[in-house]
C-alpha positions in Angstrom: 27.1 -14.6 -43.0 26.9 -11.9 -40.3 29.6 -11.6 -37.7 27.7 -9.6 -35.0 26.4 -11.9 -32.5 24.1 -9.1 -31.1 21.7 -9.6 -33.9 21.0 -13.2 -32.7 18.9 -14.4 -29.8 19.2 -17.8 -28.3 16.3 -19.9 -29.2 15.5 -20.8 -25.5 15.7 -17.5 -24.1 13.7 -16.0 -26.9 11.0 -18.6 -26.0 11.0 -17.5 -22.4 10.5 -13.8 -23.7 7.3 -15.2 -25.4 6.0 -16.9 -22.2 6.8 -13.6 -20.5 4.4 -11.9 -22.8 1.8 -14.6 -22.1 2.3 -13.6 -18.5 1.9 -10.1 -19.2 -1.8 -10.7 -20.2 -2.3 -12.1 -16.7 -0.9 -8.7 -15.3 -3.2 -6.5 -17.5 -5.9 -5.1 -15.7 -8.0 -4.4 -18.8 -8.3 -8.3 -19.1 -11.3 -9.6 -17.3 -10.3 -11.5 -14.1 -10.8 -15.3 -14.9 -9.2 -14.7 -18.3 -6.2 -13.2 -16.5 -6.4 -16.5 -14.5 -6.4 -18.5 -17.6 -3.3 -16.7 -18.8 -1.5 -17.7 -15.7 -2.6 -21.5 -16.6 -1.3 -21.1 -20.1 1.9 -19.9 -18.9 2.3 -22.8 -16.7 1.2 -25.4 -19.4 3.7 -23.8 -21.7 6.5 -23.9 -19.2 5.7 -27.4 -18.4 6.2 -28.4 -22.0 9.4 -26.3 -22.4 10.9 -28.2 -19.7 9.8 -31.5 -20.9 11.0 -30.9 -24.5 13.6 -28.2 -24.7 15.2 -28.5 -21.4 15.2 -32.1 -21.7 17.0 -32.0 -24.9 19.7 -29.5 -23.6 20.3 -32.2 -20.7 20.8 -34.9 -23.3 23.0 -32.7 -25.4 25.2 -31.8 -22.3 25.8 -35.5 -21.7 26.7 -36.4 -25.2 28.5 -33.2 -26.5 29.0 -30.8 -23.4 31.3 -28.3 -25.7 28.8 -28.1 -28.5 27.9 -24.5 -29.3 24.4 -23.6 -30.8 24.9 -21.7 -34.1 23.7 -18.0 -33.4 24.8 -16.9 -29.9 27.3 -19.8 -29.5 26.2 -20.9 -25.9 27.2 -24.2 -24.7 24.2 -26.6 -23.3 25.5 -25.8 -19.8 25.5 -22.2 -20.5 21.9 -22.2 -21.9 20.6 -24.3 -18.9 21.9 -21.8 -16.3 20.7 -18.9 -18.3 17.1 -20.5 -18.7 17.0 -21.5 -14.9 18.0 -17.9 -13.7 15.3 -16.4 -16.1 12.7 -18.9 -14.9 13.2 -18.1 -11.4 12.7 -14.4 -12.2 9.4 -15.2 -14.2 8.1 -17.4 -11.5 8.1 -14.4 -9.1 6.2 -12.4 -11.4 3.7 -15.2 -11.6 3.2 -15.5 -8.1 2.6 -11.8 -7.6 0.1 -11.9 -10.6 -1.7 -14.8 -9.2 -2.0 -13.5 -5.8 -3.4 -10.3 -7.3 -6.1 -12.0 -9.3 -7.3 -14.4 -6.5 -7.5 -11.5 -4.0 -9.8 -9.6 -6.7 -11.9 -12.6 -7.4 -12.3 -13.6 -3.8 -15.8 -11.9 -3.5 -17.0 -14.0 -6.2 -14.8 -17.2 -6.0 -12.5 -17.9 -3.0 -9.8 -20.4 -2.9 -9.7 -21.3 0.8 -6.6 -22.4 2.9 -7.4 -25.2 5.5 -5.6 -23.5 8.3 -8.1 -20.4 7.8 -11.3 -22.6 8.3 -13.1 -22.3 11.7 -16.2 -23.9 13.3 -18.4 -25.8 10.9 -16.3 -25.3 7.9 -13.2 -26.6 9.7 -15.5 -29.7 10.9 -16.8 -30.3 7.4 -13.3 -30.5 5.9 -12.0 -32.9 8.5 -15.1 -35.2 8.1 -14.8 -34.9 4.3 -11.0 -35.9 4.4 -11.5 -38.7 7.0 -14.5 -40.2 4.8 -13.6 -39.4 1.4 -9.8 -39.0 1.1 -7.7 -40.5 3.8 -8.8 -44.2 3.1 -7.5 -43.9 -0.5 -4.0 -42.5 0.4 -0.8 -44.6 0.7 1.5 -42.8 2.6 5.2 -44.0 2.4 8.4 -43.6 4.3 12.0 -43.7 2.6 14.3 -46.0 4.5 16.6 -49.0 3.9 13.7 -51.3 3.2 11.6 -48.8 1.5 13.5 -47.3 -1.6 12.6 -43.8 -3.1 9.7 -44.4 -5.3 9.2 -43.5 -9.1 7.4 -40.2 -9.2 5.1 -39.7 -12.2 5.7 -36.8 -14.5 3.8 -33.6 -13.1 1.9 -35.5 -10.7 1.4 -33.8 -7.3 2.7 -35.3 -4.1 3.3 -34.2 -0.5 6.7 -34.5 0.9 7.5 -34.4 4.7 10.6 -34.7 7.0 9.7 -37.3 9.9 11.3 -38.0 13.0 10.3 -41.3 15.0 8.8 -40.4 18.1 10.5 -43.4 19.9 14.1 -42.7 18.6 16.9 -40.5 19.5 16.7 -36.8 18.3 20.0 -37.1 17.0 19.1 -39.7 14.3 18.9 -38.5 10.8 15.0 -37.7 10.0 13.3 -39.8 7.5 11.7 -38.7 4.1 7.9 -39.4 3.8 5.9 -39.2 0.4 2.3 -39.2 -0.4 0.7 -39.1 -3.8 -1.9 -36.3 -3.9 -3.1 -36.9 -7.6 -6.6 -36.3 -8.0 -8.6 -38.3 -10.6 -10.6 -41.4 -10.4 -10.4 -41.6 -6.7 -11.0 -38.1 -5.4 -11.7 -34.8 -7.1 -9.0 -31.9 -7.2 -11.6 -29.4 -6.3 -13.6 -29.7 -3.0 -16.5 -27.2 -2.7 -17.5 -25.8 0.6 -21.1 -25.6 1.5 -22.8 -22.4 1.6 -24.2 -19.7 -1.0 -20.9 -18.3 -1.6 -18.6 -19.9 -4.0 -15.7 -21.3 -1.7 -13.4 -24.1 -2.6 -10.2 -26.0 -1.5 -7.7 -28.0 -3.4 -7.1 -31.5 -2.5 -3.5 -31.3 -1.9 -3.7 -28.5 0.4 -6.2 -30.6 2.5 -3.9 -33.6 2.5 -1.0 -31.4 3.5 -3.0 -30.1 6.4 -3.6 -33.3 7.9 -0.3 -34.9 7.3 0.2 -35.6 10.9 -2.7 -38.0 10.9 -1.0 -40.0 7.9 2.3 -40.0 9.8 0.9 -40.7 13.3 4.0 -42.5 14.5 6.1 -39.5 13.5 6.8 -36.1 14.4 6.2 -34.0 11.3 9.2 -31.5 11.3 8.3 -29.9 7.7 5.9 -30.7 5.0 5.1 -29.3 1.4 3.6 -30.0 -1.9 6.0 -30.5 -4.9 5.9 -32.0 -8.2 8.7 -33.4 -10.6 8.8 -32.7 -14.4 10.5 -35.4 -16.7 12.3 -35.3 -20.0 9.7 -36.2 -22.6 11.8 -35.3 -25.8 11.5 -39.1 -27.6 12.5 -39.4 -31.1 10.9 -42.4 -32.8 14.1 -43.0 -34.6 15.5 -44.2 -31.0 13.0 -46.9 -31.0 15.2 -49.4 -33.0 12.6 -49.0 -35.7 11.9 -52.3 -37.6 10.3 -52.1 -40.8 8.4 -55.4 -40.2 6.9 -53.8 -37.2 3.8 -51.7 -37.3 5.0 -48.2 -36.6 1.8 -47.7 -34.4 3.2 -50.0 -32.2 6.4 -48.3 -31.9 4.7 -45.1 -30.9 2.6 -46.9 -28.4 5.8 -48.2 -26.6 7.3 -44.7 -26.8 4.2 -43.2 -25.2 4.9 -45.5 -22.3 8.6 -44.7 -22.3 7.9 -41.1 -22.1 6.4 -41.2 -18.6 9.5 -42.7 -17.2 12.4 -40.5 -18.4 14.8 -38.4 -16.2 13.7 -35.5 -14.1 14.5 -32.2 -15.2 12.8 -30.0 -12.9 11.3 -30.2 -9.3 8.8 -27.5 -8.0 8.0 -27.1 -4.3 5.8 -24.6 -2.4 7.3 -22.0 -0.4 7.0 -24.0 2.9 9.7 -26.5 2.0 12.5 -26.5 4.2 16.0 -26.4 3.0 16.6 -29.9 4.1 13.5 -31.2 2.6 14.4 -29.6 -0.9 17.9 -31.1 -0.6 16.8 -34.5 0.2 14.4 -34.8 -2.5 16.9 -33.4 -5.2 19.6 -36.0 -3.9 17.2 -38.8 -4.8 16.0 -37.3 -8.2 19.7 -36.5 -8.9 18.9 -32.9 -9.9 20.9 -29.6 -9.5 19.7 -27.1 -7.2 19.2 -24.5 -9.9 16.5 -26.7 -11.3 14.4 -26.5 -8.1 11.9 -23.8 -8.0 9.6 -22.6 -5.1 6.1 -21.2 -5.8 3.2 -19.6 -4.0 0.9 -20.7 -6.8 -0.6 -24.0 -7.1 1.7 -26.1 -8.9 -1.0 -27.5 -11.3 -3.5 -25.0 -12.5 -5.9 -27.5 -14.1 -8.6 -26.6 -11.4 -9.7 -23.7 -13.4 -12.0 -25.7 -15.7 -14.0 -26.9 -12.9 -14.5 -23.5 -11.3 -15.2 -21.9 -14.8 -18.4 -24.0 -15.0 -19.4 -22.4 -11.8 -19.0 -18.8 -12.7 -21.1 -18.8 -16.0 -23.3 -16.2 -14.6 -20.6 -13.9 -13.6 -20.2 -12.5 -17.3 -17.8 -9.6 -16.2 -15.1 -12.2 -15.3 -14.8 -13.3 -18.8 -14.2 -12.1 -22.3 -17.3 -10.7 -24.1 -18.7 -13.8 -26.1 -18.0 -14.0 -29.6 -18.7 -17.1 -31.8 -17.4 -17.9 -35.3 -19.5 -16.6 -38.2 -20.7 -17.9 -41.4 -18.1 -16.5 -44.2 -19.6 -14.2 -46.8 -17.6 -16.2 -49.2 -19.7 -19.2 -48.8 -23.2 -19.8 -50.0 -24.9 -22.1 -47.4 -27.5 -23.0 -50.0 -25.3 -24.1 -53.0 -22.9 -27.1 -53.3 -19.2 -26.2 -52.3 -18.1 -28.0 -55.5 -20.1 -25.7 -57.6 -18.7 -22.7 -55.7 -15.1 -23.8 -55.9 -15.5 -24.3 -59.8 -16.3 -20.6 -59.8 -14.0 -19.0 -57.3 -11.5 -19.8 -54.7 -12.3 -19.5 -51.1 -10.4 -18.1 -48.2 -11.5 -18.8 -44.6 -10.1 -17.0 -41.5 -10.5 -19.0 -38.1 -11.8 -18.3 -35.5 -14.0 -15.6 -37.1 -15.3 -17.9 -39.6 -17.1 -21.1 -38.7 -15.1 -24.2 -39.1 -18.2 -25.8 -40.5 -17.9 -23.7 -43.7 -14.9 -26.0 -44.5 -16.5 -29.0 -43.0 -19.2 -28.8 -45.6 -16.7 -29.6 -48.4 -15.5 -32.9 -46.7 -19.0 -34.0 -45.7 -20.3 -33.2 -49.3 -17.4 -35.3 -50.7 -18.2 -38.3 -48.4 -21.8 -38.4 -49.9 -21.1 -37.2 -53.5 -21.4 -40.2 -56.1 -19.0 -38.4 -58.3 -16.2 -38.3 -55.8 -13.8 -41.0 -56.3 -11.2 -40.5 -53.6 -10.1 -38.2 -50.6 -6.8 -37.9 -49.2 -5.8 -36.0 -46.2 -2.8 -35.3 -43.8 -3.9 -35.3 -40.3 -1.7 -34.0 -37.7 -3.8 -33.0 -34.7 -7.4 -33.7 -34.6 -10.2 -33.3 -31.9 -11.0 -35.9 -29.7 -14.8 -35.9 -31.1 -13.6 -35.0 -34.5 -16.1 -34.5 -37.2 -13.4 -34.5 -39.7 -12.6 -38.2 -38.8 -16.4 -39.2 -38.8 -16.7 -37.8 -42.6 -13.8 -39.7 -43.6 -15.3 -42.9 -42.1 -18.4 -42.1 -43.8 -16.7 -41.6 -47.2 -14.9 -45.0 -46.7 -18.2 -46.8 -45.8 -19.7 -45.2 -48.8 -17.1 -47.0 -51.0 -14.9 -44.2 -51.7 -11.0 -44.6 -51.7 -10.0 -42.6 -48.7 -6.4 -42.2 -47.7 -5.4 -40.5 -44.3 -1.7 -40.0 -43.4 -1.9 -39.7 -39.7 1.3 -38.2 -38.1 1.6 -40.3 -35.0 4.6 -38.3 -33.8 2.5 -35.1 -33.2 4.0 -34.3 -29.8 1.6 -35.1 -26.9 -1.2 -36.0 -29.3 0.4 -39.5 -30.1 -2.3 -41.3 -28.2 -5.2 -39.5 -29.5 -3.7 -40.1 -33.1 -3.3 -43.8 -32.6 -6.6 -44.3 -31.4 -8.3 -42.3 -34.3 -6.1 -44.4 -36.9 -7.3 -47.6 -35.4 -11.2 -46.5 -35.8 -10.6 -45.3 -39.3 -8.6 -48.5 -40.4 -11.5 -50.6 -39.1 -13.9 -48.6 -41.2 -11.8 -49.2 -44.5 -9.8 -45.9 -44.5 -6.3 -46.6 -45.8 -3.8 -45.4 -43.1 -0.4 -44.5 -43.6 2.1 -42.8 -41.1 4.8 -40.1 -41.5 8.0 -40.8 -43.3 10.7 -42.6 -41.2 12.8 -39.4 -40.3 10.5 -36.8 -41.2 7.1 -35.4 -39.6 4.3 -34.6 -41.9 3.1 -31.5 -40.7 1.3 -30.1 -43.7 -2.4 -29.3 -43.6 -3.5 -30.9 -47.1 -6.7 -32.2 -48.4 -7.2 -33.5 -52.1 -10.7 -34.4 -53.2 -10.9 -36.2 -56.6 -14.1 -35.8 -58.6 -15.0 -37.4 -61.9 -17.8 -36.5 -64.0 -18.1 -38.2 -67.4 -14.7 -38.3 -68.8 -13.7 -35.2 -66.8 -11.5 -35.4 -63.8 -11.3 -32.5 -61.3 -9.2 -31.8 -58.3 -10.6 -29.9 -55.1 -7.8 -29.0 -52.8 -7.6 -27.4 -49.4 -4.5 -26.1 -47.9 -4.4 -24.5 -44.3 -2.1 -22.9 -41.8 -3.7 -25.0 -38.8 -4.9 -28.4 -37.8 -8.0 -30.1 -38.7 -9.4 -29.5 -35.2 -12.7 -28.2 -34.6 -11.9 -27.1 -30.9 -8.5 -25.3 -31.6 -10.3 -23.5 -34.7 -12.1 -21.6 -31.9 -9.0 -20.6 -30.3 -6.3 -20.2 -32.7 -6.0 -17.6 -35.7 -5.6 -19.6 -39.1 -6.3 -19.3 -42.7 -7.7 -22.0 -45.1 -7.6 -21.8 -48.7 -10.2 -24.1 -50.8 -9.6 -24.3 -54.7 -10.3 -26.2 -57.7 -7.0 -24.8 -59.6 -5.6 -27.6 -61.6 -2.0 -26.8 -60.9 -2.4 -26.6 -57.2 -4.5 -29.9 -57.4 -1.8 -31.7 -59.5 1.0 -30.6 -57.0 -1.2 -31.9 -54.2 -1.5 -35.2 -56.0 2.3 -35.5 -56.3 2.8 -34.8 -52.8 0.4 -37.6 -51.9 1.7 -40.0 -54.2 5.3 -39.4 -52.7 3.9 -39.8 -49.1 2.4 -43.0 -50.2 5.7 -44.4 -51.4 7.5 -43.2 -48.5 9.5 -40.3 -50.3 9.5 -36.7 -50.4 8.6 -34.3 -53.4 11.6 -33.5 -55.5 10.1 -30.5 -57.4 6.7 -28.8 -57.6 5.1 -26.1 -59.8 2.4 -24.0 -57.7 3.1 -25.4 -54.2 6.2 -24.9 -52.0 6.9 -28.3 -50.5 9.3 -28.9 -47.7 11.9 -30.4 -47.1 13.2 -30.1 -50.7 11.5 -27.2 -52.6 10.2 -24.7 -50.0 13.4 -23.2 -48.2 15.3 -23.0 -51.5 12.4 -21.3 -53.2 12.0 -18.8 -50.1 15.7 -17.9 -50.6 15.3 -17.4 -54.1 12.4 -15.0 -53.5 14.5 -13.1 -50.8 17.4 -13.0 -53.5 14.9 -11.5 -56.0 13.9 -8.7 -53.6 17.5 -8.0 -52.7 17.8 -7.1 -56.5 15.3 -4.4 -56.1 17.1 -2.7 -53.1 15.2 0.1 -51.2 12.3 -0.9 -53.3 12.3 -4.4 -52.2 9.7 -5.8 -49.8 9.2 -8.7 -47.5 6.3 -9.2 -45.1 6.2 -12.7 -43.2 3.8 -13.7 -40.4 4.4 -17.0 -38.4 5.0 -18.6 -34.9 8.8 -18.9 -34.8 12.0 -17.8 -36.8 14.9 -19.8 -36.1 16.5 -21.0 -39.2 19.9 -19.3 -39.4 20.1 -19.5 -43.4 16.9 -17.5 -43.5 17.8 -15.3 -41.0 21.1 -14.4 -42.5 19.4 -13.7 -45.7 16.9 -11.5 -44.0 20.0 -9.6 -42.7 21.5 -9.6 -46.2 18.5 -7.8 -47.5 18.1 -5.5 -44.7 21.8 -4.4 -45.4 20.6 -3.8 -49.0 17.9 -1.7 -48.1 15.0 -4.0 -48.5 12.0 -3.3 -46.1 11.1 -6.5 -44.1 8.2 -6.7 -41.7 8.1 -9.6 -39.4 5.1 -10.5 -37.2 6.3 -13.5 -35.2 4.2 -14.6 -32.0 6.9 -16.7 -30.5 10.5 -17.5 -30.7 12.5 -14.9 -33.0 16.5 -15.5 -33.1 16.8 -12.4 -35.0 17.2 -9.2 -33.3 15.7 -6.2 -35.3 16.9 -2.6 -35.6 20.5 -3.2 -35.1 22.4 -0.5 -37.2 24.3 -1.7 -40.2 22.7 -5.1 -39.9 19.0 -5.3 -39.4 17.9 -1.6 -39.2 15.4 -2.1 -42.0 13.7 -5.1 -40.0 11.0 -4.7 -37.8 9.5 -7.6 -35.5 6.1 -7.3 -34.0 4.6 -10.0 -31.6 0.8 -10.1 -30.9 -0.4 -12.0 -27.8 -4.1 -11.7 -26.9 -7.3 -13.4 -26.8 -6.6 -15.7 -29.5 -3.4 -17.6 -30.3 -1.9 -16.3 -33.5 -1.1 -19.3 -35.6 -1.5 -18.4 -39.3 1.6 -18.3 -41.5 1.6 -15.6 -44.4 4.4 -15.0 -46.9 4.5 -11.8 -48.8 7.4 -11.2 -51.3 7.4 -7.8 -53.3 4.8 -5.3 -54.2 2.7 -4.2 -57.2 2.8 -6.5 -60.2 5.6 -9.0 -58.8 3.8 -9.4 -55.7 3.6 -13.0 -54.4 1.4 -14.2 -51.5 1.4 -17.4 -49.9 -0.2 -19.1 -46.8 1.6 -22.1 -45.2 1.8 -24.7 -42.5 5.5 -23.8 -42.2 7.4 -21.5 -39.7 10.9 -20.7 -40.7 12.4 -23.0 -38.2 15.1 -25.7 -39.4 12.7 -28.4 -38.1 10.2 -27.1 -40.7 12.3 -26.1 -43.3 14.5 -29.3 -43.4 12.8 -32.1 -41.3 9.2 -31.9 -42.1 6.7 -32.1 -44.9 5.3 -28.8 -45.2 3.2 -27.2 -47.8 2.7 -23.5 -48.6 0.1 -22.3 -51.2 0.1 -19.4 -53.5 -3.0 -17.0 -53.1 -3.6 -16.5 -57.0 -6.8 -14.7 -56.9 -5.9 -11.1 -56.5 -8.9 -10.2 -54.4 -7.9 -12.9 -52.0 -4.4 -11.9 -52.1 -5.4 -8.3 -51.3 -7.4 -9.5 -48.3 -4.6 -11.6 -47.0 -2.2 -8.6 -47.2 -4.9 -6.4 -45.9 -5.0 -8.7 -42.8 -1.3 -8.6 -42.5 -1.2 -4.9 -42.6 -4.1 -4.5 -40.1 -2.1 -6.8 -37.6 0.8 -4.2 -37.9 -1.7 -1.6 -36.9 -2.5 -3.2 -33.6 -1.7 -0.8 -30.7 -3.2 -2.8 -27.7 -1.9 -6.4 -27.9 1.2 -5.9 -30.0 4.7 -5.8 -28.7 7.6 -4.4 -30.8 11.2 -5.8 -30.5 14.0 -3.3 -29.8 17.6 -3.3 -30.8 18.4 -4.7 -27.3 16.1 -7.7 -28.1 13.4 -6.8 -25.6 9.8 -6.5 -26.5 7.9 -3.6 -25.5 4.1 -2.8 -25.5 2.7 -0.6 -28.3 0.4 2.0 -27.0 -2.2 4.4 -28.8 -0.5 7.6 -29.6 -2.2 10.8 -28.7 -5.8 11.2 -30.3 -5.2 7.7 -31.8 -8.1 5.2 -31.2 -7.2 1.6 -29.7 -6.8 -0.8 -32.3 -7.1 -4.6 -31.1 -6.7 -6.9 -34.1 -8.7 -9.7 -32.6 -11.8 -7.5 -31.7 -11.6 -5.7 -35.0 -11.6 -9.0 -37.1 -14.5 -10.5 -35.0 -16.4 -7.2 -35.5 -15.8 -7.6 -39.3 -16.8 -11.1 -39.2 -20.2 -10.4 -37.6 -20.8 -7.6 -40.2 -20.0 -10.0 -43.2 -22.2 -12.4 -41.8 -25.1 -10.1 -41.6 -24.4 -9.2 -45.5 -24.2 -12.9 -46.1 -27.7 -13.4 -44.5 -29.1 -10.8 -47.1 -27.2 -11.9 -50.1 -27.9 -15.6 -49.9 -31.5 -16.7 -49.8 -32.8 -20.5 -49.7 -33.8 -21.7 -53.3 -37.5 -21.3 -53.7 -39.2 -24.7 -53.7 -40.9 -25.9 -56.7 -44.4 -27.5 -56.8 -42.6 -30.9 -57.0 -40.5 -30.4 -54.1 -43.3 -29.0 -51.9 -45.3 -32.1 -52.5 -42.2 -34.3 -51.9 -41.8 -32.6 -48.6 -45.4 -33.2 -47.6 -45.5 -37.0 -48.5 -41.9 -38.0 -48.3 -39.7 -39.5 -51.0 
């Protein structure tokens, strides 16, 4: 075990470093303006979830066991909360500056107008719109002895005001007023001004401007926009789970409960007075360190409405790039035929999701397919995957779908899909009692004569058409019998509510992934300076694996880590991690694929996986890693990994002080941006594929058939 605390980073503070890297994209003048604005939105939504989940957990921990120290930097919950609050205040200042810069530069094309700046006809339009379309729908409230402080919805936007009764003594304590400014069914968030130029208002700004009209019996001494973030870290095990009760009903109840948990953050616009903030925090029972003031809109979801209005301004957006047909997939030949000849590896978003979807759609209609089994973690709201599963069930096939109802913030979507599939005849099972099923696994069983053959797909990302265009992921399709046999064992265990005790080809958490990873690290340690480990993933927090990496580094093993988000290991510390490098790539697409490489040459082993090296993944989830057995595909995977290490545009390298610094092209070196390079290659391969694969020539019979019908 390593004894130097400087080689570890706190999980929460490391995550904030990652979100700072997201914010840096909003500050990058080489990124198109609207995309910079989008990065501010991503930064904000990331921070929302961070407070709801991670900060919420620390609050709970502080109440239950305030002296407990986390296992790396030895910080208590209170120490972590104070450090988080301090860092977030710093980041929000950077966010405000970036937002102001972007909006000023976008103003000639799209201008967010403040009500106080409007004059003449514009001001009249706004007032009439407010009086006719908004004011009748508002319900202002005053907090006093007979009107208690209301429940404030999680992340909903409100107007707060300090009010003094016009008829009362000036020395009397002023009242607190609250108005919900939540847009939605009743009125829109964005109000577009008349005229040729694109100008718009946010509805909360308009309501704030006319607060005096809403509290006409009072003097309004101060007003502001604010919102509250609530703890949303609910564990299904807290729900008094009853084996006689449908687990779906448990999760439906938990989704309702989530909306009412304790506040963990209060955000105010800069015009909030100290008294208004103090009164609000008192009612919310929140410490002042978790109140944050911002010049930005508190909710950035107005961007999607504006985006639609700016389609003609191509200069504001990334250059269009669309997923391409994979050179590995013949569009005119059955997927089953192709997979019996070779394994296929797809890379999203560069390859079309349809290249994989074809396999499932063929299985739904193929008379020789007897069963389809799949694990679903996050699916699209208009999922073609689910449609194919429903069609397969309606065609009489045995279809099993494990739907993980505890996929955080996707629970309601998954509940809805599970009901629809169940109605169509799909057998639905849920995750295990104490473990989430996070694996991305599909098993198709096909029987021809006396021969039974497995077709297996294992991926690093979700079965989600929408995110496949935004996240970088890998997926392997194979008819390898050992991989198929292991996949069958996984599904049999899940059906029985148990976990896999041992596996042959696949690495399966929680029982036989981490131990095998440690074994492979130990094996590289025996090679000393000739040893090599390369890992790409989202996060590294598992202390057992971190300590193994440190041990390997001390023995001279070269370790290259590409970690987008949290990394609790500090690289380059002399005597401990000097043989380890940590690179983070944050850019146009969200790096989501997981790749494990152990050794070089003849002993090299290459895996892709659904699992990060986080304790929750290695010990508390069902995860699957699959070996890339085909040498050409293994070379391709390692080649992609090595190319990512060459990025000198969107890559940041961690220093021995834990700080991430941008990599820039050296003198005479060309810029190498991995997302652009991979897309260029995908377009080139798609052109090659178009030349390689030709539609089969029609026979005389098929031509007559097409003319006269079947």
